[in-house]
Structures are given as structure tokens and as C-alpha cells.
The first five atom37 places (N, CA, C, CB, O) and aatype in JSON, in Angstrom:
{
  "aatype": [12, 15, 9, 18, 16, 6, 1, 12, 19, 7, 7, 6, 11, 0, 2, 10, 9, 1, 11, 3, 14, 16, 11, 8, 18, 15, 2, 11, 3, 6, 15, 1, 6, 10, 1, 11, 9, 12, 19, 16, 16, 7, 10, 16, 6, 6, 6, 19, 1, 0, 3, 1, 11, 18, 1, 11, 5, 10, 15, 3, 19, 5, 11, 15, 7, 5, 11, 19, 11, 1, 15, 3, 19, 19, 11, 17, 18, 5, 10, 5, 9, 1, 11, 0, 4, 1, 5, 16, 11, 10, 19, 15, 8, 8, 14, 6, 16, 10, 11, 19, 10, 0, 6, 10, 10, 11, 3, 19, 2, 14, 12, 17, 10, 1, 8, 15, 13, 9, 16, 16, 11, 9, 12, 15, 0, 6, 11, 0, 19, 11, 9, 18, 0, 11],
  "atom_mask": [
    [1, 1, 1, 1, 1],
    [1, 1, 1, 1, 1],
    [1, 1, 1, 1, 1],
    [1, 1, 1, 1, 1],
    [1, 1, 1, 1, 1],
    [1, 1, 1, 1, 1],
    [1, 1, 1, 1, 1],
    [1, 1, 1, 1, 1],
    [1, 1, 1, 1, 1],
    [1, 1, 1, 0, 1],
    [1, 1, 1, 0, 1],
    [1, 1, 1, 1, 1],
    [1, 1, 1, 1, 1],
    [1, 1, 1, 1, 1],
    [1, 1, 1, 1, 1],
    [1, 1, 1, 1, 1],
    [1, 1, 1, 1, 1],
    [1, 1, 1, 1, 1],
    [1, 1, 1, 1, 1],
    [1, 1, 1, 1, 1],
    [1, 1, 1, 1, 1],
    [1, 1, 1, 1, 1],
    [1, 1, 1, 1, 1],
    [1, 1, 1, 1, 1],
    [1, 1, 1, 1, 1],
    [1, 1, 1, 1, 1],
    [1, 1, 1, 1, 1],
    [1, 1, 1, 1, 1],
    [1, 1, 1, 1, 1],
    [1, 1, 1, 1, 1],
    [1, 1, 1, 1, 1],
    [1, 1, 1, 1, 1],
    [1, 1, 1, 1, 1],
    [1, 1, 1, 1, 1],
    [1, 1, 1, 1, 1],
    [1, 1, 1, 1, 1],
    [1, 1, 1, 1, 1],
    [1, 1, 1, 1, 1],
    [1, 1, 1, 1, 1],
    [1, 1, 1, 1, 1],
    [1, 1, 1, 1, 1],
    [1, 1, 1, 0, 1],
    [1, 1, 1, 1, 1],
    [1, 1, 1, 1, 1],
    [1, 1, 1, 1, 1],
    [1, 1, 1, 1, 1],
    [1, 1, 1, 1, 1],
    [1, 1, 1, 1, 1],
    [1, 1, 1, 1, 1],
    [1, 1, 1, 1, 1],
    [1, 1, 1, 1, 1],
    [1, 1, 1, 1, 1],
    [1, 1, 1, 1, 1],
    [1, 1, 1, 1, 1],
    [1, 1, 1, 1, 1],
    [1, 1, 1, 1, 1],
    [1, 1, 1, 1, 1],
    [1, 1, 1, 1, 1],
    [1, 1, 1, 1, 1],
    [1, 1, 1, 1, 1],
    [1, 1, 1, 1, 1],
    [1, 1, 1, 1, 1],
    [1, 1, 1, 1, 1],
    [1, 1, 1, 1, 1],
    [1, 1, 1, 0, 1],
    [1, 1, 1, 1, 1],
    [1, 1, 1, 1, 1],
    [1, 1, 1, 1, 1],
    [1, 1, 1, 1, 1],
    [1, 1, 1, 1, 1],
    [1, 1, 1, 1, 1],
    [1, 1, 1, 1, 1],
    [1, 1, 1, 1, 1],
    [1, 1, 1, 1, 1],
    [1, 1, 1, 1, 1],
    [1, 1, 1, 1, 1],
    [1, 1, 1, 1, 1],
    [1, 1, 1, 1, 1],
    [1, 1, 1, 1, 1],
    [1, 1, 1, 1, 1],
    [1, 1, 1, 1, 1],
    [1, 1, 1, 1, 1],
    [1, 1, 1, 1, 1],
    [1, 1, 1, 1, 1],
    [1, 1, 1, 1, 1],
    [1, 1, 1, 1, 1],
    [1, 1, 1, 1, 1],
    [1, 1, 1, 1, 1],
    [1, 1, 1, 1, 1],
    [1, 1, 1, 1, 1],
    [1, 1, 1, 1, 1],
    [1, 1, 1, 1, 1],
    [1, 1, 1, 1, 1],
    [1, 1, 1, 1, 1],
    [1, 1, 1, 1, 1],
    [1, 1, 1, 1, 1],
    [1, 1, 1, 1, 1],
    [1, 1, 1, 1, 1],
    [1, 1, 1, 1, 1],
    [1, 1, 1, 1, 1],
    [1, 1, 1, 1, 1],
    [1, 1, 1, 1, 1],
    [1, 1, 1, 1, 1],
    [1, 1, 1, 1, 1],
    [1, 1, 1, 1, 1],
    [1, 1, 1, 1, 1],
    [1, 1, 1, 1, 1],
    [1, 1, 1, 1, 1],
    [1, 1, 1, 1, 1],
    [1, 1, 1, 1, 1],
    [1, 1, 1, 1, 1],
    [1, 1, 1, 1, 1],
    [1, 1, 1, 1, 1],
    [1, 1, 1, 1, 1],
    [1, 1, 1, 1, 1],
    [1, 1, 1, 1, 1],
    [1, 1, 1, 1, 1],
    [1, 1, 1, 1, 1],
    [1, 1, 1, 1, 1],
    [1, 1, 1, 1, 1],
    [1, 1, 1, 1, 1],
    [1, 1, 1, 1, 1],
    [1, 1, 1, 1, 1],
    [1, 1, 1, 1, 1],
    [1, 1, 1, 1, 1],
    [1, 1, 1, 1, 1],
    [1, 1, 1, 1, 1],
    [1, 1, 1, 1, 1],
    [1, 1, 1, 1, 1],
    [1, 1, 1, 1, 1],
    [1, 1, 1, 1, 1],
    [1, 1, 1, 1, 1],
    [1, 1, 1, 1, 1],
    [1, 1, 1, 1, 1]
  ],
  "atom_positions": [
    [[21.87, 20.59, -10.98], [21.46, 19.97, -10.4], [21.9, 20.28, -8.69], [21.72, 18.89, -11.09], [23.05, 20.58, -8.34]],
    [[21.03, 20.18, -7.99], [21.98, 20.45, -6.59], [21.88, 19.06, -5.92], [21.34, 21.81, -5.4], [21.08, 18.14, -6.09]],
    [[23.18, 19.25, -4.89], [23.36, 18.13, -3.81], [22.34, 17.72, -3.39], [24.03, 18.39, -2.7], [22.56, 16.56, -3.02]],
    [[21.12, 18.01, -3.19], [20.11, 17.68, -2.52], [19.11, 16.81, -3.36], [19.58, 18.84, -2.0], [18.15, 16.17, -2.91]],
    [[19.49, 16.91, -4.6], [18.32, 16.06, -5.55], [19.36, 15.09, -5.91], [17.44, 16.92, -7.08], [18.88, 14.02, -6.28]],
    [[20.64, 15.14, -5.91], [21.42, 14.02, -6.25], [21.52, 12.77, -5.13], [22.79, 14.59, -6.54], [21.79, 11.61, -5.41]],
    [[21.24, 13.27, -3.9], [20.77, 12.26, -2.63], [19.74, 11.57, -2.79], [20.45, 12.86, -1.4], [19.72, 10.39, -2.45]],
    [[18.61, 12.25, -3.39], [17.51, 11.49, -3.0], [17.34, 10.1, -3.51], [16.43, 12.17, -3.31], [17.75, 9.68, -4.59]],
    [[16.67, 9.42, -2.57], [16.7, 7.8, -2.88], [15.06, 7.52, -3.27], [17.28, 6.72, -1.29], [14.07, 7.98, -2.68]],
    [[15.09, 6.75, -4.29], [13.68, 6.31, -4.86], [14.06, 5.29, -5.71], [0.0, 0.0, 0.0], [15.21, 4.9, -5.92]],
    [[12.86, 4.81, -6.27], [12.77, 3.97, -7.17], [13.15, 4.52, -8.72], [0.0, 0.0, 0.0], [13.53, 5.66, -8.97]],
    [[12.95, 3.43, -9.73], [13.43, 3.63, -10.96], [12.63, 4.72, -11.53], [13.42, 2.43, -11.76], [13.07, 5.62, -12.25]],
    [[11.11, 4.54, -11.05], [10.02, 5.64, -11.65], [10.49, 7.06, -11.22], [8.39, 5.38, -11.02], [10.41, 8.06, -11.93]],
    [[11.02, 7.01, -9.88], [10.81, 8.47, -9.2], [12.28, 8.94, -9.99], [10.75, 8.57, -7.09], [12.42, 10.13, -10.28]],
    [[13.16, 8.13, -10.25], [14.66, 8.86, -10.79], [14.33, 9.44, -12.59], [16.27, 7.28, -10.78], [15.05, 10.28, -13.11]],
    [[13.2, 8.83, -13.26], [12.78, 8.95, -14.31], [11.97, 10.53, -14.57], [12.02, 7.73, -14.42], [12.04, 11.36, -15.48]],
    [[11.15, 10.45, -13.19], [10.41, 11.39, -12.78], [11.37, 13.05, -12.67], [9.8, 10.75, -11.37], [11.11, 14.15, -13.17]],
    [[12.42, 12.65, -11.86], [13.18, 13.69, -11.56], [14.03, 14.26, -12.72], [13.95, 13.31, -10.5], [14.44, 15.42, -12.81]],
    [[14.25, 13.07, -13.74], [15.27, 13.83, -14.79], [14.29, 14.46, -15.92], [16.49, 12.64, -15.59], [14.93, 15.16, -16.7]],
    [[12.96, 14.4, -16.21], [11.93, 14.94, -16.99], [10.54, 14.73, -16.54], [12.04, 14.46, -18.23], [9.79, 13.83, -16.92]],
    [[10.24, 15.86, -15.51], [9.27, 15.97, -14.94], [7.82, 16.32, -15.86], [9.68, 16.85, -14.02], [6.65, 16.14, -15.54]],
    [[8.37, 16.86, -17.04], [6.95, 16.94, -18.1], [6.48, 16.03, -18.58], [6.97, 17.59, -19.23], [5.39, 16.15, -19.13]],
    [[7.22, 14.64, -18.53], [6.89, 13.85, -19.29], [5.87, 12.64, -18.49], [8.15, 13.44, -19.91], [6.14, 12.4, -17.32]],
    [[4.97, 12.06, -18.99], [3.75, 11.33, -18.15], [4.54, 9.82, -17.94], [1.99, 11.21, -19.19], [5.18, 9.27, -18.84]],
    [[4.37, 9.34, -16.74], [4.98, 7.68, -16.57], [3.49, 7.15, -15.93], [6.7, 7.4, -15.2], [2.84, 7.67, -15.02]],
    [[3.18, 5.93, -16.72], [1.98, 5.44, -16.35], [2.47, 4.46, -15.29], [1.11, 4.84, -17.55], [3.57, 3.9, -15.21]],
    [[1.53, 4.41, -14.59], [1.49, 3.13, -13.26], [1.26, 1.53, -14.07], [-0.24, 3.46, -11.94], [1.05, 1.52, -15.28]],
    [[1.31, 0.59, -13.51], [1.29, -0.85, -14.07], [-0.35, -0.69, -14.89], [1.41, -2.29, -12.56], [-0.39, -0.67, -16.12]],
    [[-1.35, -0.6, -14.24], [-2.69, -0.78, -14.32], [-3.02, 0.24, -15.7], [-3.47, -0.36, -12.78], [-3.54, -0.12, -16.75]],
    [[-2.57, 1.48, -15.36], [-2.52, 2.08, -16.66], [-1.96, 1.64, -17.96], [-2.02, 3.05, -16.49], [-2.65, 1.7, -18.98]],
    [[-0.54, 1.14, -17.98], [-0.16, 0.39, -18.91], [-0.67, -0.69, -19.47], [0.68, 0.14, -18.68], [-0.35, -0.95, -20.62]],
    [[-1.56, -1.51, -18.76], [-2.16, -2.87, -19.2], [-3.16, -2.06, -19.97], [-2.79, -4.06, -17.95], [-3.05, -2.22, -21.19]],
    [[-4.09, -1.25, -19.58], [-5.27, -0.68, -20.03], [-4.81, -0.08, -21.46], [-5.87, 0.41, -18.94], [-5.46, -0.35, -22.46]],
    [[-3.73, 0.7, -21.5], [-3.23, 1.22, -22.59], [-2.91, -0.07, -23.85], [-1.92, 2.05, -22.06], [-3.05, 0.11, -25.06]],
    [[-2.52, -1.2, -23.26], [-1.94, -2.07, -24.19], [-3.37, -2.64, -24.78], [-0.83, -3.23, -23.49], [-3.6, -2.76, -25.98]],
    [[-4.25, -2.95, -23.77], [-5.77, -3.66, -24.33], [-6.37, -2.82, -25.35], [-7.01, -3.81, -23.11], [-6.89, -3.29, -26.36]],
    [[-6.29, -1.54, -25.1], [-6.8, -0.58, -26.11], [-6.18, -0.27, -27.27], [-6.95, 0.5, -25.63], [-6.87, 0.04, -28.24]],
    [[-4.72, -0.31, -27.34], [-4.14, -0.24, -28.4], [-4.07, -1.55, -29.33], [-3.01, 0.23, -28.04], [-3.83, -1.5, -30.54]],
    [[-4.27, -2.53, -28.73], [-4.51, -3.86, -29.34], [-5.98, -4.09, -30.0], [-4.27, -4.92, -28.21], [-6.0, -4.73, -31.05]],
    [[-6.98, -3.71, -29.56], [-8.27, -3.88, -29.78], [-8.83, -2.62, -30.9], [-8.96, -3.88, -28.31], [-9.77, -2.81, -31.68]],
    [[-8.08, -1.39, -30.8], [-8.16, -0.58, -31.74], [-7.43, -0.36, -32.99], [-8.14, 0.21, -31.25], [-7.87, 0.04, -34.06]],
    [[-6.17, -0.71, -32.64], [-5.18, -0.77, -33.67], [-4.59, 1.12, -33.99], [0.0, 0.0, 0.0], [-4.26, 1.61, -35.07]],
    [[-4.65, 1.72, -32.8], [-4.46, 2.97, -32.57], [-2.78, 2.86, -31.86], [-5.79, 3.6, -31.6], [-2.3, 1.87, -31.3]],
    [[-2.25, 3.95, -32.07], [-0.69, 4.18, -31.48], [-1.17, 4.94, -30.03], [0.53, 5.39, -32.69], [-2.24, 5.4, -29.64]],
    [[0.18, 4.84, -29.42], [-0.46, 5.29, -27.91], [-0.67, 6.92, -27.91], [0.72, 4.85, -26.5], [-1.3, 7.45, -26.99]],
    [[-0.15, 7.64, -28.91], [-0.5, 9.26, -29.32], [-1.58, 9.44, -29.28], [-0.2, 9.82, -30.56], [-2.12, 10.28, -28.56]],
    [[-2.39, 8.36, -30.36], [-3.39, 8.66, -31.06], [-4.61, 7.89, -29.75], [-3.22, 7.99, -32.83], [-5.73, 8.37, -29.58]],
    [[-4.23, 6.98, -29.15], [-5.29, 6.63, -28.12], [-5.45, 7.89, -26.79], [-4.79, 5.01, -27.44], [-6.51, 8.29, -26.31]],
    [[-4.16, 8.29, -26.42], [-4.11, 9.64, -25.36], [-4.82, 10.66, -26.04], [-2.53, 10.28, -24.98], [-5.48, 11.4, -25.31]],
    [[-4.84, 10.82, -26.96], [-5.26, 12.04, -27.95], [-7.11, 12.03, -27.86], [-4.55, 11.65, -29.88], [-7.8, 13.05, -27.82]],
    [[-7.63, 10.68, -27.84], [-9.0, 10.33, -27.75], [-9.78, 10.68, -26.61], [-9.11, 9.06, -27.88], [-9.4, 9.98, -25.68]],
    [[-10.6, 11.38, -26.3], [-10.97, 11.83, -25.06], [-11.87, 10.29, -24.34], [-12.0, 13.42, -25.32], [-11.96, 10.22, -23.12]],
    [[-12.35, 9.4, -25.04], [-12.98, 8.69, -24.35], [-12.05, 7.52, -23.96], [-14.14, 8.41, -24.98], [-12.44, 6.81, -23.03]],
    [[-11.01, 7.27, -24.48], [-9.91, 6.91, -24.07], [-8.79, 7.13, -22.99], [-9.61, 7.03, -24.8], [-8.22, 6.26, -22.33]],
    [[-8.61, 8.47, -22.97], [-7.88, 9.08, -22.02], [-8.83, 8.97, -20.67], [-7.48, 10.58, -22.5], [-8.32, 8.56, -19.63]],
    [[-10.33, 9.38, -20.69], [-11.08, 9.13, -19.35], [-10.87, 7.71, -18.83], [-12.66, 9.36, -19.53], [-10.65, 7.53, -17.63]],
    [[-10.92, 6.66, -19.72], [-10.65, 5.19, -19.5], [-9.66, 5.13, -18.85], [-10.48, 4.35, -20.58], [-9.82, 4.66, -17.72]],
    [[-8.29, 5.55, -19.24], [-7.27, 5.53, -18.75], [-6.75, 6.17, -17.5], [-6.76, 5.77, -19.54], [-5.86, 5.68, -16.81]],
    [[-7.45, 7.43, -17.24], [-7.5, 7.85, -15.88], [-8.37, 7.6, -14.85], [-7.51, 8.87, -15.88], [-8.32, 8.07, -13.72]],
    [[-9.37, 6.63, -15.42], [-10.27, 6.17, -14.05], [-9.39, 4.74, -13.43], [-12.22, 5.65, -14.59], [-9.39, 4.31, -12.27]],
    [[-8.78, 4.31, -14.43], [-7.66, 3.08, -14.46], [-6.72, 3.53, -13.53], [-6.88, 2.77, -15.94], [-6.7, 2.92, -12.46]],
    [[-5.91, 4.47, -13.69], [-4.85, 4.94, -13.12], [-5.37, 5.38, -11.39], [-4.29, 6.21, -14.16], [-4.67, 5.37, -10.38]],
    [[-6.72, 5.73, -11.52], [-6.8, 6.32, -10.05], [-7.43, 5.2, -9.12], [-7.79, 7.75, -9.98], [-7.57, 5.25, -7.9]],
    [[-7.8, 4.14, -10.03], [-8.4, 2.61, -9.08], [-6.98, 2.02, -8.72], [-9.51, 1.15, -10.21], [-6.78, 1.47, -7.64]],
    [[-6.18, 2.14, -9.5], [-4.73, 1.19, -9.18], [-3.91, 1.6, -8.14], [0.0, 0.0, 0.0], [-3.38, 0.76, -7.42]],
    [[-3.69, 3.16, -7.9], [-3.21, 3.65, -6.6], [-3.71, 3.09, -5.41], [-3.41, 4.94, -6.5], [-4.92, 3.13, -5.18]],
    [[-2.67, 2.43, -4.41], [-3.06, 2.13, -3.27], [-2.81, 3.02, -2.03], [-2.62, 1.03, -3.13], [-1.79, 3.7, -1.94]],
    [[-3.81, 2.99, -1.02], [-3.46, 3.99, -0.03], [-2.56, 3.09, 1.04], [-4.9, 4.75, 0.67], [-2.63, 1.93, 1.45]],
    [[-1.59, 4.33, 1.3], [-0.42, 3.75, 2.64], [-1.44, 3.19, 3.65], [0.73, 5.2, 3.58], [-2.64, 3.41, 3.84]],
    [[-0.55, 2.43, 4.2], [-0.86, 1.95, 5.75], [-0.71, 3.13, 6.71], [0.23, 0.73, 6.28], [0.12, 4.01, 6.48]],
    [[-1.6, 3.17, 7.88], [-1.1, 4.31, 8.92], [-0.45, 3.21, 9.83], [-2.44, 5.44, 9.76], [-0.53, 1.98, 9.76]],
    [[0.36, 4.21, 10.91], [1.17, 3.55, 11.84], [0.45, 2.28, 12.57], [1.61, 4.6, 12.85], [1.0, 1.2, 12.79]],
    [[-0.89, 2.64, 12.89], [-1.91, 1.9, 13.6], [-1.93, 0.5, 12.7], [-3.44, 2.78, 13.66], [-1.61, -0.54, 13.28]],
    [[-2.21, 0.48, 11.64], [-2.67, -0.59, 11.13], [-1.28, -1.25, 11.08], [-3.52, -0.41, 9.82], [-1.33, -2.27, 11.77]],
    [[-0.06, -1.08, 10.54], [1.19, -1.49, 10.49], [1.28, -2.07, 11.8], [2.17, -0.45, 10.16], [1.67, -3.23, 11.96]],
    [[0.96, -1.4, 12.64], [1.43, -1.88, 14.23], [0.81, -3.28, 14.59], [0.85, -0.72, 15.48], [1.46, -4.22, 15.05]],
    [[-0.9, -3.27, 14.27], [-1.65, -4.31, 14.89], [-1.38, -5.39, 13.79], [-3.28, -3.93, 15.19], [-1.52, -6.57, 14.11]],
    [[-1.07, -5.12, 12.77], [-0.8, -6.18, 11.79], [0.61, -7.0, 11.79], [-0.96, -5.54, 10.49], [0.76, -8.1, 11.25]],
    [[1.83, -6.12, 12.62], [2.59, -6.78, 13.06], [2.36, -7.67, 14.16], [3.35, -6.13, 13.2], [2.93, -8.76, 14.15]],
    [[1.61, -7.35, 15.09], [1.41, -7.81, 16.44], [0.51, -9.36, 15.78], [0.37, -6.45, 17.62], [0.64, -10.43, 16.37]],
    [[-0.17, -9.27, 14.78], [-1.08, -10.68, 14.33], [-0.2, -11.46, 13.71], [-2.39, -10.5, 13.27], [-0.46, -12.66, 13.81]],
    [[1.01, -11.12, 12.93], [1.64, -11.55, 12.24], [2.64, -12.39, 13.32], [2.06, -10.54, 11.32], [3.05, -13.53, 13.11]],
    [[2.91, -11.69, 14.35], [4.09, -12.28, 15.46], [2.99, -13.4, 15.99], [4.81, -10.93, 16.96], [3.52, -14.5, 16.09]],
    [[1.71, -13.41, 16.32], [0.97, -14.2, 16.91], [0.89, -15.75, 16.29], [-0.24, -13.52, 16.96], [0.94, -16.86, 16.82]],
    [[0.72, -15.27, 14.82], [0.61, -16.39, 13.92], [1.88, -17.19, 13.69], [0.13, -15.92, 12.65], [1.86, -18.42, 13.7]],
    [[2.81, -16.61, 13.51], [4.36, -17.31, 13.55], [4.45, -18.0, 14.95], [5.75, -16.08, 13.41], [4.97, -19.11, 15.08]],
    [[3.85, -17.22, 16.14], [4.39, -18.25, 17.28], [3.47, -19.55, 17.55], [4.5, -17.45, 18.75], [3.89, -20.57, 18.09]],
    [[2.14, -19.36, 17.1], [1.26, -20.39, 16.96], [1.3, -21.26, 15.65], [0.03, -19.82, 17.13], [0.82, -22.37, 15.85]],
    [[1.64, -21.11, 14.63], [1.73, -21.46, 13.5], [0.26, -21.97, 12.86], [2.77, -22.39, 13.53], [0.02, -23.04, 12.28]],
    [[-0.39, -21.17, 13.07], [-2.0, -21.25, 12.94], [-2.55, -19.93, 12.07], [-2.76, -21.24, 14.62], [-1.82, -18.98, 11.77]],
    [[-3.76, -20.02, 11.76], [-4.47, -18.75, 11.19], [-4.74, -17.36, 12.06], [-5.84, -19.22, 10.78], [-4.6, -17.27, 13.28]],
    [[-5.02, -16.64, 11.47], [-5.31, -15.35, 12.89], [-6.55, -15.76, 13.41], [-5.53, -13.45, 12.42], [-6.62, -15.41, 14.59]],
    [[-7.45, -16.3, 13.07], [-8.92, -16.28, 13.51], [-8.74, -17.84, 14.54], [-10.26, -16.36, 11.87], [-9.72, -18.32, 15.12]],
    [[-7.83, -18.24, 14.59], [-7.98, -19.55, 15.39], [-7.63, -19.21, 16.72], [-7.07, -20.74, 14.88], [-6.77, -18.4, 17.07]],
    [[-8.54, -20.04, 17.6], [-8.57, -19.47, 19.31], [-7.21, -19.44, 19.84], [-9.48, -20.52, 20.44], [-6.95, -18.53, 20.63]],
    [[-6.18, -20.37, 19.51], [-4.86, -20.34, 20.33], [-4.26, -19.26, 19.69], [-3.92, -21.68, 20.33], [-3.46, -18.64, 20.4]],
    [[-4.43, -18.79, 18.36], [-3.79, -17.49, 18.22], [-4.1, -16.25, 18.75], [-3.77, -17.25, 17.15], [-3.28, -15.35, 18.9]],
    [[-5.59, -16.18, 19.13], [-6.09, -15.0, 19.43], [-5.87, -15.04, 21.08], [-7.63, -14.82, 18.84], [-6.25, -14.09, 21.77]],
    [[-5.27, -16.15, 21.62], [-4.94, -16.24, 22.96], [-3.57, -15.47, 22.86], [-4.9, -17.8, 23.56], [-3.31, -14.39, 23.4]],
    [[-2.83, -16.13, 22.17], [-1.35, -15.47, 22.08], [-1.5, -13.97, 21.96], [-0.45, -16.01, 20.74], [-1.01, -13.21, 22.8]],
    [[-2.2, -13.55, 20.9], [-2.24, -12.11, 20.52], [-2.84, -11.26, 21.57], [-3.01, -11.91, 19.25], [-2.54, -10.09, 21.79]],
    [[-3.88, -12.12, 22.32], [-4.32, -10.81, 23.74], [-3.23, -10.93, 24.63], [-5.93, -11.13, 24.87], [-3.18, -10.09, 25.53]],
    [[-2.14, -11.98, 24.57], [-0.89, -11.69, 25.76], [-0.28, -10.86, 24.96], [0.2, -12.99, 26.37], [-0.04, -9.85, 25.61]],
    [[0.2, -10.72, 23.56], [1.07, -9.34, 22.98], [0.5, -8.23, 23.34], [1.21, -9.16, 21.43], [1.23, -7.37, 23.83]],
    [[-0.83, -7.97, 23.2], [-1.48, -6.75, 23.59], [-1.76, -6.75, 24.81], [-2.57, -6.45, 22.95], [-2.55, -5.85, 25.07]],
    [[-1.49, -7.31, 25.63], [-1.48, -7.0, 26.87], [-0.18, -6.67, 27.22], [-1.99, -7.93, 27.62], [-0.2, -5.88, 28.17]],
    [[0.84, -6.92, 26.88], [2.06, -6.88, 27.18], [2.67, -5.55, 26.27], [2.69, -8.32, 26.91], [3.76, -5.64, 25.7]],
    [[2.1, -4.69, 26.21], [2.58, -3.53, 25.11], [3.38, -3.09, 26.27], [1.34, -2.28, 24.28], [3.13, -3.34, 27.45]],
    [[4.79, -2.13, 25.61], [5.36, -1.36, 26.79], [5.29, -0.16, 26.01], [6.89, -1.77, 27.46], [5.86, -0.02, 24.93]],
    [[4.5, 0.78, 26.64], [4.26, 2.3, 26.32], [5.49, 2.99, 25.49], [4.06, 3.13, 27.76], [5.39, 3.64, 24.45]],
    [[6.63, 2.69, 26.18], [7.56, 3.59, 25.73], [8.12, 3.16, 24.52], [8.52, 3.83, 26.65], [8.7, 3.89, 23.72]],
    [[7.91, 1.78, 24.42], [8.44, 1.29, 22.67], [7.89, 1.53, 21.4], [8.43, -0.06, 22.45], [8.36, 1.34, 20.28]],
    [[6.32, 2.17, 21.95], [5.59, 2.49, 20.75], [5.89, 4.08, 20.48], [3.97, 2.14, 20.95], [6.13, 4.99, 21.27]],
    [[5.77, 4.05, 19.04], [6.62, 5.8, 18.65], [5.21, 6.55, 18.82], [7.53, 6.16, 16.54], [5.35, 7.77, 18.88]],
    [[4.1, 6.17, 18.89], [3.0, 7.13, 18.95], [2.04, 6.89, 20.1], [2.25, 7.1, 17.67], [1.89, 5.67, 20.23]],
    [[1.19, 7.69, 21.13], [0.58, 7.61, 21.94], [-0.61, 7.31, 21.66], [0.71, 8.4, 22.49], [-1.26, 6.9, 22.63]],
    [[-1.31, 7.36, 20.36], [-2.68, 7.28, 20.13], [-2.82, 5.59, 20.46], [-3.14, 7.86, 18.47], [-3.86, 5.14, 20.95]],
    [[-1.72, 4.79, 20.14], [-2.07, 3.34, 20.35], [-2.05, 2.78, 21.72], [-1.18, 2.52, 19.6], [-2.72, 1.77, 21.95]],
    [[-1.17, 3.49, 22.92], [-1.22, 3.38, 24.03], [-2.73, 3.81, 24.45], [-0.12, 4.06, 24.53], [-3.31, 3.04, 25.23]],
    [[-3.34, 4.81, 24.08], [-4.59, 5.03, 24.77], [-5.43, 4.15, 24.76], [-5.2, 5.97, 24.41], [-5.87, 3.95, 25.9]],
    [[-5.97, 3.4, 23.84], [-6.98, 2.33, 23.62], [-6.19, 1.39, 22.71], [-8.43, 2.86, 22.95], [-5.86, 1.68, 21.56]],
    [[-5.9, 0.16, 23.38], [-5.86, -1.04, 22.75], [-6.96, -1.71, 22.86], [-4.92, -1.77, 23.13], [-7.69, -1.64, 23.85]],
    [[-7.23, -2.55, 21.63], [-8.47, -2.82, 21.45], [-8.07, -4.7, 21.79], [-9.13, -2.16, 19.74], [-6.99, -5.22, 22.07]],
    [[-9.48, -5.33, 21.62], [-9.17, -6.87, 21.93], [-8.78, -7.37, 20.81], [-10.3, -7.75, 22.44], [-8.99, -6.96, 19.67]],
    [[-7.96, -8.63, 21.29], [-7.74, -9.61, 19.98], [-8.56, -9.8, 18.68], [-7.78, -10.86, 20.43], [-8.28, -9.61, 17.5]],
    [[-9.96, -10.34, 19.49], [-10.87, -10.65, 18.33], [-11.21, -9.6, 17.43], [-12.08, -11.13, 18.77], [-11.3, -9.73, 16.2]],
    [[-11.41, -8.47, 18.14], [-11.53, -7.14, 17.22], [-10.37, -6.46, 16.38], [-11.93, -6.07, 18.11], [-10.61, -5.51, 15.63]],
    [[-9.36, -6.89, 16.51], [-7.96, -6.37, 16.13], [-7.95, -7.32, 14.66], [-6.52, -6.77, 17.49], [-7.94, -6.92, 13.49]],
    [[-7.96, -8.49, 15.09], [-8.26, -9.67, 13.55], [-9.27, -9.31, 13.08], [-8.53, -11.36, 13.68], [-9.28, -9.61, 11.89]],
    [[-10.09, -8.85, 13.36], [-11.75, -9.0, 12.38], [-11.37, -7.16, 11.84], [-13.99, -9.34, 13.87], [-12.36, -6.65, 11.31]],
    [[-10.46, -6.47, 11.89], [-10.16, -5.23, 11.55], [-9.15, -5.18, 10.58], [-9.85, -4.52, 12.61], [-9.14, -4.63, 9.48]],
    [[-8.17, -5.96, 11.26], [-6.65, -5.61, 10.66], [-6.27, -6.99, 10.04], [-5.38, -5.08, 11.96], [-5.48, -6.87, 9.1]],
    [[-6.61, -8.17, 10.3], [-6.06, -9.21, 9.49], [-6.52, -9.34, 7.95], [-6.37, -10.44, 10.19], [-7.68, -9.24, 7.57]],
    [[-5.42, -9.57, 7.15], [-5.25, -9.62, 5.98], [-6.09, -10.36, 5.1], [-4.23, -9.9, 5.9], [-5.86, -10.38, 3.9]]
  ]
}
């Protein structure tokens, strides 16, 4: 093992994959579905994975459970919305929160931002809340 792989930081699952990349490690949704199938059919894990119908079912569940990473723009807008909500102690759609958010978006320092695509077109507070509020 090289010194580069020893220094790699990751979760428990990443470390397991690094140790044995040939083995399959399922995600949370796939494990849940596998347990349901095993209980209803009485088959073992190997038998379930060998059956084509159940293998397809597990594959679909695994793909649907993977979350898409947020882009920098989404993270930045959600951070600004969170700041405004903390200042007012109100929900993001409240008019007072929208006023505070508008002030935060107006006072953006272009040097502070990491990427120039945010500074080119900053949207209004109402539109930002409609798109990016959780």
C-alpha cells in the first residue's frame, strides 16, 4: 500500500471499499430492501442476489437512494437564507425574513465569493427563497 492511500480520509464504508474493492457494499436503502425481500421470501442474501427479479429490484432501490451533491450556488443561497432566518427567528417565507435576506444579498462582497458566477447575477430574495429554501 502506498503512502498516498494510507493518508486518504473517508468514512467507514470508503475504508472498507479501499481494503477490498471486489466486494459489494450496499447503501442504506438497498440494505433495507434486501432485508424486506429476505423476510418475505425466506431466501439468503446470496440467493436473493442470484435471482434476476430481486437483483433488478435492489438495483433500482440503490439508484433512487443516491443523493445528488449540492452545487456551490445552492449551498451559498441556502446559507444566506439560513442567516436571514436566524436573524429574524422566523420562517424563510415571512416578509421580515425576506427583507433581511434582500439586505444580505445586496451587501454581497464579490471578493468574498469563491466563484464569479454568483456575482454576475444575484437573484431577488423572493425568488431565492422559492428556489432554494428547504
